[in-house]
N, C-alpha and C positions, 0 to 999 in steps of 0.2 A: 233056204229060206221059203223061197216064194212058191214053189211046188207045193207045201203044202197051202199054202191061198188057191189056188190055178188047180187043183186035181178033188175038194169037196163039192157032192153033188149040188149046195145051195152056198151062198158067198153074200154075207149080209155083215158091209162093212157100216156104223153107225158114227155121226160127226162127222159125215166125208166134208172135204175142207177144215176144216182147225188146224191143221198142221198149215206149215209156214207157204206152200206153195214149190218149196223149189226145187227146180230144173232136175234136182237125179228125185226128187217125189215125187217129179210128175212120172217120172221115163220106169217106175218103182214101179207105180199103179197103171202105166199101161201096157208094162207085162205081164200082170195079174191078169187086167181083166183081154190080152187080149190074146192070154192064154186060156180064157175062161172061154172066148168069144169063137178060136179056134176048134172047143169043145163041144161045143154047145150047152155048154150047163152057164144057167142063171143067177147071174149079181145081180141083189139091192143095197144102192147105194142110198140111205136117207141121212137127210142134210136140213138146216136151217136156212140155210145163203140159196138166195134169190140164184138164178136160171143164170144170169152174166154173170157172177160172182161161183159161184160154183164152176162153172168152165174157165176163170181167169185160177181158176184154184189147181182144182183136176187137168187141167187142160185140155183143148179143143183133139186131140185127138184119143183121148177116152174117150172122151160124152158121146165124137162118132159112131164109136164100141158101142156103147152104152145105147145108142140108139139105131142099129141095124138091127135084121133079126128081130124085128116090131116088138122097138126096146119102146119099153111107155114111163112119160114122166106123170106121174101120179100126185097131187096137192091137195093137202091139208094144210082146212083154212080157219083152224077154231083158235080158240085158246089156247095160252098156251101151260099141260096140267100139274109142269116143274112149281111156272107164279103158282099158279091157282094153292096146288099145296104149302108154297114159302109167307103165303098171304094168313090160308089158316093156323100156321100154326103162330107167325106173330098177335094173333087176339087173342 
């Protein structure tokens, strides 16, 4: 199963950090990200967490792998689209 996440040309993981943050989860995520790193395959993690909270949830090793090889952090600071839709439906 882990190979199914390592082999695609591009991996996008949404809601990163929403798991429980157990050592087993961190280990599995590291295996996936490290495998992709070794194959020079791009990965995108999307999250609503601030960087310190994300690091706590996914682990320092995963974050370092994502940063190696010109990894970038891109911050989007606009209002939540979902929050806006909920407010519009309430009207």
